[in-house]
N, C-alpha and C positions, 0 to 999 in steps of 0.2 A: 139319927144317929148316935150313933154307940157311946156310953160313956165314956171319957177318956180322948176319944177323936175329935178333932176340931177341922173346919176345913181352911185349905190353904190361904193366907189373907195377902201376903207379901208373893211376888211375881218369883216363881222358884228358877232358877238359873238356867232350865229347859223348859220351859212355858209350855202348857196346850190350850190349846182353842176349841173349847166345846161346838163352836160352829163349825171349823174345821172337821174335827171328829164328826156330825150329824151328817155334815156333804161329801164328806169321801171315804169315814169308816162305816157308815148308816149307823151310827149310835144314837140312841131313842133318850136314853136316861145318862148323864154323865154326872157324875161325884169326883172330886178332887179334895183329898185329905194330904193336911201335912206331914200326919202322923197316926198310924193306927197298929194296933199289936197284929192283924192282919187283915187285908182287904175280902178275906171268904166272907169274915165275922159281917160284915156289912153287907154283902153281898148278898148271902142268905137274908139278911130282912129285907132286903130287895125282891125280894125270889118269894119269900114267904107272903107280900101285900101286891093282892090281884090285880090293885089300878096300875100298879108300874108300868110303864111304856119299855117294852121291850125291842132291841139288847140295849139292855143298862151295864154299866160300864165303871168301877170301881179303880180309882188310882192315888195310891199314898208313894210322897216322897220320901217317906220313911215308914218301914217297915220294922216292930220293933220284935214280932215272934210269926218273923211269918213258920208254915209248917210244909214239910214234906209227906212223904206216904209211913206209912206203917210206923208214925209218932218222932221221924226224924225232925230236926231241927234246919229252916231255911238261913243262910247267910247270903249275902248279898249287900255290894258297896251301897251306901247311901243315895239318894238321886238314882239309884237304878229304874229300872220301870216292875213296878211289884202292883200288879192289876188283876179284878177278876173281873172275868164275863158274861152275864147272866142271860143265855136265849129262853125258848118256848121251842121244847124239842121237837110238839107237831110242826112247827110253823119251819123249823129249821130241816124239816124233810122227815122225822123222827128217825134215822139210822142211828146207830149208834150202841151205846150199851158199854161197859166195861170188858175190854179194854177198848172198844175201837176209840171211846171220845178220847181219850187220852191220846192215840197214836192221832187220829185227823187231828187233834190240836198240833202236837208234834210234828206235822208234816205239815202244815199250813206257816207256823210259827218259822222253821227251817227254810222253806220255800222264801219267805221273805225278808228275812237275814239277809240268805243268798241274793235275791233282787237285789238289797241294798248295798248288801256290799259284797261285790261278785268274789275279791279277793280269797274271801272264807269260801269253809267246804262245811258247814253243817251237816251233822248227822243226825238220824232220830236212833235213838237208844230206848229199844221194850222196856219197860212201857210207857216211860213219863219223863224221859233227858231229851235233851240237845245237847251235844258235845261237839267240840272240835278238836281232832289229835286226840280223841279219849279224855278231854276234859271238859266237863261239866260248864255250861256257857246257859243253860232253862234249863227250869223245872217248870212241870207242871202235876197242877191234879186237876181232876173232873169229878167230879160228884152233884149226885139226881138233888131235886130236891121236889117241896110239894109243888100242887099244879100243873106237874109235869114241866119242869124249868127242871136247865142241865146248866151248873156252874163251873167253869174254868178258870182255874187260878194259875196266873204267869208270872212265872220271876224270870228275866230277862237281865242280866249285867253286862248291860246297856251300858254304863259308866265305871269308874274308878279300875282298882289293878288288887291283882289277887295279891301282892306281899301285902295287901292290910288285913286279909282275914288270919279269922285265927291259927294259932302256932300249928302246923302240920293241914292244913284246909287247903293254904291255897295249892296245896301239891295237884290237888283232884277239882279245880276250879279253872275258868276261862274268864277273860271280859274281852268288851271290844275295844277298848282302848289298848292293853294287853297284845290284843292279835294285829288289829290296824291299825292303830296308834292316834286314835280320835275315838270321841264319844257316839255313838248311835242316836240321834233325836228321841225321844219315846213317843211321841205326836206323830212324826214318820213312821215309825214302824209299825204301830199300831193304826194306820190307816192302809198298809202295807199287808197286814198280820188280820186284823177283824174279816174284811169282805172275801179274803181268800177261804179262811174256814167257811163264813157261810157259806161259800156258793160251792165248797169241798161236800159239805153235808148232805147239802141238799143235792150234791152228784151223786152221792152213796143212798140215796133212798131209791134214788134209779137208778143204778149199777153196782151191782153187790162186787165188782169188781176192781172198784174205781180205787176202792184204799189201798189196796193190794198193789197197785201200779204204780200211786203214784209215792207208796212207800219204798217200794222196791229198792230205786236209785240211793235213797238216804238212809237202806237202813245200815249199821256200826259194826253191824254182830253178825250178818250173814257169812258164811264160811270159818267162822270163830269156832274154839271150843269156850263153853259157857256153863257156866252151874247155875240152877236158880233155888232160890230158899221159898220152902213153900209155908203157908200158915200153919202146919202142925207140925213144923221142925224136919223135916224130911226134907232131902236135897235130888234136886235132880240133876244129871250130868251128860254135854256130848254135842258132839256138831248143831251150831246152830243151821238151819235152813229156810229161818226168815220167818216170815209169818201166813196165816190164812188169809180167808176172807173175812172172819170174823176178828182177827185183830188177833190172834192168839199165837204167842211162839212156838217154832215148832221144833223140836230137837229130834236127832238121831240118836236113842239111846240102847243099852244094850239091850233092854226088853220090847225095845221095837220103838217105831215112831210116833212120839205121844204131841197131841196141841194142849198147852196150857193157855187157860184162860185167866191164872192170877199168880201172881206171886213175886220174887224182887230178882234180880242179881247182885245185888249186893249183901251182904250180908249182914243182917239186923243188928246184931250185935258191935258192928261197926260201923254204925252210923251216927253223926255227929248230933246232940241232942243241945248242943251247947256249951258255951267256956273252948278249953282248949283244944283240938281235934289230936288224938292221938298218931 
């Protein structure tokens, strides 16, 4: 256990039963932290330990330094689902890599949320967000780890209100209670989400068109005009045509149709890095 992270002693308001996660979610290793800087930190430790039974799941009731892509900070209401999942890439079918891992996770998460809250219409925003009506409900990080393992970091605003977010940031996010009037229990969501993700990853290994088929009805961008900010500072703009079988974003530009495997749809200069948002 890393310095500063402690296991929860008192039962939190939204309890999680390890036995239920094992039987319904297929989780072999579970750690529940009262507080952590980031669940990804502990997940990396578990991924590096060869004896860790997988899948391994880390959940924190409070995350003090949640991180998104490209150095952005991730804010969410206290008590919302902040979790990291460690999988054996080969045992999960071996399909994936950037950006397919993130998109598979987003598809499984959006499908699980909709199954539990049919009134919601979550959509997947390439490469790593789940949103409702253009507001971010969940964020995802997928990264490879030693020993052929992959870590999925997932934050879902299952509780709280966007009104409690730092100034300006609330306009960009959504929470389940704001949308449907009640929180979504973390255990319920995990038991719906994790098996979906495992099944999808296995299916992708057998069918290279499966990710595209599952993503298409959930795509938040198809038919819209987008600008992708690339790592070299360049920008690419044009109508979005969805994704290809590898998970690359397809854009119809003046230079022709481009397939982009990396980039951001948000201006890195506008990313929230703590404090009040602009």
